[in-house]
C-alpha positions in Angstrom: 2.0 41.1 43.9 3.5 41.8 47.1 5.8 45.2 46.9 9.4 44.2 46.5 10.2 46.2 49.4 8.0 44.2 51.7 8.6 40.8 50.4 10.2 37.8 52.0 14.1 37.3 50.8 13.0 34.5 48.8 10.0 36.4 47.3 12.7 38.9 45.7 15.0 36.0 44.6 11.7 34.5 42.9 10.9 37.8 41.3 14.3 38.6 40.2 15.0 35.0 38.7 11.4 35.4 37.1 12.2 38.8 35.4 15.6 37.3 34.4 17.4 39.7 37.0 20.9 38.9 38.1 21.1 37.9 42.0 23.1 40.0 44.6 25.2 39.3 47.2 22.1 39.9 49.6 20.2 37.5 47.4 22.8 34.6 47.7 23.1 35.1 51.3 19.3 34.8 51.7 19.5 31.7 49.7 22.1 30.3 52.3 20.1 31.5 55.4 16.8 30.2 54.5 15.2 27.0 55.8 13.0 26.6 52.7 15.1 24.0 51.2 12.3 22.7 48.8 11.5 26.2 47.6 15.3 26.7 47.0 15.4 23.4 45.1 12.6 24.4 42.9 14.2 27.7 41.8 17.3 25.9 41.1 15.8 23.0 39.2 13.9 25.8 37.0 16.8 27.5 36.5 18.7 24.2 35.6 16.0 23.2 33.1 16.1 26.5 31.4 19.7 26.7 31.1 20.7 23.3 30.0 17.7 21.0 29.8 17.0 17.5 31.1 20.3 16.0 30.1 22.8 14.8 32.7 26.0 14.2 31.8 28.9 12.0 33.1 32.5 11.3 31.5 34.4 8.1 31.5 37.4 9.1 32.9 40.5 8.2 35.2 42.2 9.8 37.9 45.9 9.5 38.5 47.2 11.3 41.8 51.2 11.4 40.9 52.3 12.2 44.2 51.2 13.0 47.9 54.5 14.7 48.9 53.4 18.6 49.0 55.0 21.6 50.5 51.7 23.2 51.6 50.3 20.5 53.9 46.9 22.4 54.2 45.0 22.1 57.3 42.1 20.0 56.2 44.2 17.4 53.9 44.7 13.7 55.0 46.3 13.1 51.6 49.5 15.3 51.7 53.0 13.9 53.2 56.3 15.0 53.6 59.0 13.3 51.9 60.3 10.4 54.1 57.0 10.2 56.2 55.1 7.1 56.4 52.7 6.8 53.5 54.6 9.5 51.3 54.6 8.3 47.5 55.8 9.7 44.2 54.9 7.9 41.1 57.5 7.7 38.4 56.5 9.2 35.0 56.5 5.4 33.8 53.9 4.3 36.6 51.6 7.2 35.5 51.6 6.2 31.7 50.7 2.4 32.6 48.0 3.8 34.5 46.6 6.1 31.7 47.2 3.3 28.8 45.2 0.7 31.0 42.3 3.1 31.0 42.7 4.5 27.8 42.5 0.8 26.5 39.1 0.3 28.2 37.7 3.0 26.8 38.4 6.4 29.1 38.1 9.5 27.2 39.5 11.9 29.6 42.6 11.3 32.1 42.7 13.6 34.9 46.1 14.1 36.8 46.9 16.1 39.8 49.0 15.8 42.9 50.8 17.4 45.6 53.5 20.2 45.0 56.6 18.0 45.5 59.5 20.3 46.4 62.0 18.0 44.8 60.0 16.6 41.6 61.6 18.1 38.1 59.3 20.1 36.1 60.6 17.9 33.3 58.7 14.8 34.5 55.7 16.6 34.9 55.6 17.8 31.0 56.8 14.1 30.3 53.7 13.0 32.1 51.2 15.0 29.5 53.3 14.5 26.4 53.2 10.6 27.5 49.6 10.5 27.8 49.5 12.4 24.7 51.6 10.1 22.7 49.2 7.1 24.0 46.2 8.7 22.5 46.1 12.1 20.1 42.2 11.7 21.0 42.1 11.4 24.7 41.2 14.6 26.6 43.8 15.7 29.4 43.0 17.5 32.5 45.9 18.1 34.7 47.3 20.3 37.5 45.5 22.8 39.5 46.5 26.5 39.3 48.5 26.0 42.5 50.6 23.3 41.0 51.1 25.3 38.2 52.3 28.2 40.3 54.4 25.7 41.9 56.3 24.6 38.7 56.4 28.1 37.5 58.6 29.1 40.6 60.7 26.0 40.0 61.5 26.9 36.9 61.9 30.6 37.3 59.5 31.0 34.4 56.0 33.2 34.0 52.9 31.0 34.6 52.0 32.0 31.1 55.0 30.2 29.9 54.4 26.9 31.9 50.7 26.9 30.4 52.0 27.3 27.1 54.4 24.7 27.5 52.1 22.2 29.1 49.7 23.3 25.9 52.1 22.2 23.7 52.9 19.0 25.3 49.2 18.0 25.1 47.1 19.6 28.0 43.6 20.3 26.8 42.1 21.5 30.4 42.6 22.0 34.0 40.8 21.1 37.1 39.3 23.6 39.6 41.0 22.3 42.5 42.7 24.5 45.3 40.1 26.9 45.1 39.3 26.2 48.5 37.3 29.7 49.9 38.7 32.8 48.1 38.4 34.9 51.5 41.9 35.7 52.9 40.6 35.2 56.5 39.5 31.7 55.9 42.8 30.8 53.6 44.9 32.0 56.3 43.3 29.5 58.7 42.8 26.3 56.5 45.6 26.5 53.7 48.2 29.1 54.7 51.1 27.9 52.4 48.5 27.9 49.3 48.3 30.5 46.6 45.7 33.4 47.5 42.5 33.4 46.1 43.2 36.2 43.9 46.3 34.3 42.3 44.1 31.2 41.6 41.6 33.3 39.7 44.6 34.9 38.0 45.9 31.8 36.8 42.6 30.5 35.4 42.1 33.5 33.4 45.6 33.3 31.8 44.8 29.8 31.0 41.4 31.0 29.6 43.2 33.7 27.4 45.4 30.8 26.0 42.1 28.4 25.0 42.6 26.3 28.0 39.1 25.4 29.4 39.1 25.1 33.1 36.6 24.1 36.0 35.9 26.0 39.3 35.2 24.5 42.9 34.6 25.5 46.1 35.4 23.5 49.3 32.7 24.3 51.9 31.5 23.4 55.3 34.7 24.3 57.3 35.3 27.4 59.2 33.8 29.8 56.5 30.7 31.8 57.0 27.9 32.1 54.4 29.0 35.3 53.7 32.4 33.7 52.1 30.8 31.4 50.0 28.5 33.9 48.2 31.7 35.9 48.0 33.3 32.8 46.2 30.6 32.5 43.8 30.5 36.1 42.8 34.3 36.2 42.3 33.9 32.9 40.1 30.8 34.8 38.2 32.9 38.1 37.5 35.6 35.8 36.1 33.5 34.1 33.9 31.9 37.3 32.7 35.4 38.5 31.7 37.1 35.3 30.3 34.0 32.7 29.6 36.6 30.0 30.2 35.2 28.1 33.1 33.3 24.8 31.6 31.9 23.5 35.1 31.3 24.4 38.8 32.1 21.8 41.4 30.9 22.2 45.1 33.1 20.1 47.5 31.8 19.0 50.7 34.4 19.2 53.7 35.6 15.9 54.9 36.8 16.1 58.7 39.4 13.7 58.0 41.0 12.2 61.0 44.2 13.2 62.0 44.2 16.7 60.3 43.9 19.8 62.4 40.4 20.3 61.4 39.4 16.7 62.1 37.1 18.1 65.0 34.4 19.9 62.9 31.5 18.2 62.3 31.3 18.4 58.4 28.3 19.1 56.3 24.8 18.0 56.4 22.6 16.7 53.3 20.5 19.9 53.9 23.9 22.4 53.5 25.1 20.2 50.5 22.0 20.4 48.7 21.4 23.9 49.7 25.0 24.9 48.3 24.3 23.2 45.1 21.0 25.4 44.4 22.8 28.5 45.5 25.6 27.5 42.9 23.2 27.1 40.1 21.2 30.3 40.9 24.0 32.7 41.6 26.5 31.4 38.6 23.8 32.2 35.7 26.8 32.5 33.4 27.9 28.6 34.2 26.2 25.8 32.1 27.3 23.1 34.3 26.9 22.6 37.8 28.6 19.0 38.8 27.7 16.8 41.6 30.9 15.1 43.1 29.3 11.5 44.1 32.8 10.8 45.3 32.4 13.6 48.2 28.7 13.1 48.9 27.5 9.6 47.8 25.6 8.4 45.0 22.2 8.8 46.7 22.8 12.6 47.5 24.2 13.3 44.0 20.9 11.9 42.5 19.2 14.4 44.9 21.3 17.0 43.6 20.2 16.6 40.0 17.0 18.2 41.5 18.8 20.8 43.2 20.4 22.5 39.7 23.0 19.5 39.3 23.2 18.5 35.6 26.7 16.6 35.5 27.6 13.4 37.7 31.3 13.6 36.9 32.2 10.0 35.8 33.8 6.8 36.6 36.6 8.0 38.1 38.5 5.0 39.1 41.1 6.0 41.3 40.8 9.1 43.4 43.3 9.0 46.4 42.9 12.3 47.8 39.1 12.3 48.7 39.5 8.4 50.0 42.3 9.6 52.6 40.0 12.1 53.6 37.3 9.4 55.2 34.8 10.3 52.3 33.9 6.7 52.4 31.8 6.9 49.0 34.3 4.7 46.6 36.7 5.4 44.2 35.0 3.8 41.1 31.9 3.3 39.4 30.9 1.5 35.9 29.5 3.1 33.2 26.3 1.1 33.8 25.9 2.2 37.2 26.0 5.9 36.2 23.7 5.3 33.5 21.2 3.5 36.1 21.3 5.9 38.6 20.9 8.9 36.4 17.7 7.2 34.8 16.6 6.5 38.1 16.1 10.3 38.6 13.8 10.5 35.4 16.8 12.3 33.6 18.3 11.3 30.1 22.0 10.2 30.9 24.5 11.6 28.2 28.2 10.1 28.4 30.5 13.0 27.3 34.0 14.0 26.5 36.1 16.3 28.4 34.6 19.2 26.5 31.0 18.2 26.7 30.7 16.6 23.2 28.2 13.8 23.2 30.3 10.7 23.1 26.9 8.5 23.3 23.1 9.4 24.5 21.3 6.7 26.4 17.2 6.5 26.2 15.6 8.5 28.8 13.6 6.2 31.6 10.7 4.2 30.3 8.2 5.6 32.6 8.0 5.0 36.7 10.2 2.0 38.0 11.2 1.4 34.0 14.7 3.0 34.9 15.7 0.5 37.6 14.5 -2.7 35.7 16.7 -1.6 32.4 19.7 -2.7 31.5 21.7 0.2 31.1 24.2 -0.3 28.3 21.5 -1.6 26.1 19.3 1.6 25.9 21.5 3.9 23.8 20.2 5.5 20.9 20.8 3.9 17.6 22.4 6.9 16.1 24.7 7.8 19.2 28.4 7.2 18.3 29.8 3.7 19.8 31.6 3.9 23.1 34.7 1.8 23.7 34.5 -1.0 26.5 33.8 0.6 29.8 36.3 1.9 32.2 37.2 -0.3 35.1 34.5 0.2 38.1 33.7 -1.5 41.4 30.3 -2.3 40.1 31.3 -3.7 36.9 
């Protein structure tokens, strides 16, 4: 064996992984700086297999973006508007509940609610959204409001963040999404989202939620003005928080979209190599996260499939209506049917597992029946006989 002091940086990473040693900042930087994409992917795929096996999860869910009126106006965001500006909107509580009911009636097991930080929207309306969805279904998983939104509500109510979290939890909130993390480094946030809460505050809010039993996700928006060092720092801060709280369910790497009309529109955006390398680095650095999610809305289905060979084990879900990414110019659609998600997962040689919002199995599908078998098989008819029967598929473009 080559002495570790003389080894190539990826040799050091591989030796550490083989011995179960945790990767350092220098190791994370080596992953991002290396051009050996296939080797990095092999290491991440092995780590994924050891951690969670060959199941690939997805959820039948519905995104509801209740308003795009936002006080922050982040420089990368094509979604936000000022009140009165062309394209600005704010859904009523009744409109939010109508969208939720439609999806619950059609089989959705998760409702995902996020929006802009509307300066004039009463907190009572926000709480009524959660309570109303809960009244529609005691069982549906309600994931809502970024850490930045929670701070906004707390400021409006002149109340501690913990009080807002407890109140929303009492109304029916189960979990929080990971949005708003962007990049934690202060230098970067000052340039891309100067009005948003700090990275430290984001981590504090999630830690508070974890302490109350509210599980959350974590994200990283990459591919804009940040450096590799900033990405590694971001991942390590998430890892440290997870060591302390254990409350993160999944990590989602969000590829920056240079949306027309935004101040960062002139940036080139990410490449497929960068997307896959970032996915793999996340799997390897976040050794205390079970689930690494590839968000097909941002990257497209084909690259999301490849990400399953680079450490990912979750394909998100049917989504149905995600306006934020649509307006960013991502161009990969807003909805998928359950059948299409099953098909693309089976085509990778993995076993599709429909989950609920807490990663409990709703339905297992048979693994692919050999080379070429997955594409020809009717997805939906492949459920294990012992699986619980799901409701009808949520609406989707391919259905």
